[in-house]
Structures are given as structure tokens and as C-alpha cells.
C-alpha positions, 0 to 999 in steps of 0.5 A: 483517489489514490496518491502516487507518493508513499506516506510514513504510515504506509511505509510502516504498514507495507515495508520490510526494509528501507534503504537510506541515502548515503552520507558522505563519500562512503559506499556503505548502504544504510539499511533499516529493518521494520518489524511491528512498528519498530525500526532498527539497523541490523548488524552482522557479527561473526563469533567463532565462525558463526554469523549473528544478527544484532539490532543496532541504531533503533529509531523511535519515530519513522519521521526521524528517517523518512526524509532520508529514505531512498528505497522501500522494499515490501514484506513479501518473500523476495522484498520487491521494490515498492517505492523510491525517491530520486537521487540525493544530489545537491539540487534535490537537497534544497527541495525534498522530492516525494517518495514515489510508489513504483506500482510493483508489489503494491497489490495490497493497496489496490483493493480500492481500485478493484472496488472502483472498477465494479462500481464504475459499471453500475454508475455508467448504466445509471446514466442510461434511462432505459437501463434504469427503467428496466431495473425498476420494472424488474424490481417491481415484478420481483416484489409482486412475485414475493407477495404472491408467494407469501399469500399462497404459503399463508393460505395453506 
């Protein structure tokens, strides 16, 4: 059964960028970019009127920042919010709240749910004895028909 909290492995797999809780009273967002299992902060540097992106503050392991993640954005073009954690209040700092999936933009993880829907139809029918008998009789007929066709092709 799928869980509603996002694990660190799922963050690495589905996320393009993560926003961490602010430290102190500053309003600056701490935003990290995830590219092929590398996690780093991106800084913008303006040299001679040109904008340059520089990788800074590289993180070795996702667990170093996992407890501080506030929002997770997907790898899609627009970067849809796929997980978030409740505010960084003093009451929440005592107990860590889970990183909850929003459901939006999480189509990649729903393949199992689609499979479950198709299997559910068969399991519901299997609980009805009439349907089971009809399927068994149909299989027996198909086997007999195939045997007859094989015998006819061997005789000719």
C-alpha cells in the first residue's frame, strides 16, 4: 500500500529542487538543486553584466538536509510541488513532522495504483462462483478446440 510520506530515496528520484526551512529571522530561501544524486545550492553571480550560475554548498548525503526540507518540487518543466512539511514552529521542532506527498505531480508513483485497479476487477469476479464456473468451462472448450485443430493439421 502506498504511503503518504515521502522517503529520502523518493526525494532523490522524483525531485528537481527542494526548499529548506529558514534559519533565524532571515527571509532568504535555502534552495537546493538535485541532479543525478548530487545535491547542491545554486548561486547567481553577475560578472560584466552577464548572469552566471555557480554550484555552492554541495551536500554529500540527502539525510544531512532531509529533516530540514520544507517543500519538494518535481523534475517536470514547471516543477510542480509534490511534497511539503508543516511549518517550522517551535512546537514542531520538538517532534519532526513527516514530509507529506501532495498528490499533485506524482503520476510517476501511481503506476502501482493503476495495476491494482485492473487486478481488483479480477478479484471481485473470482469471489462469484458462477463467473468462476463460466471461465473454467470456456477454458476447457478452448483447449478442446485447439486439440481438434492440431489433429486436423497433422492428418493433412
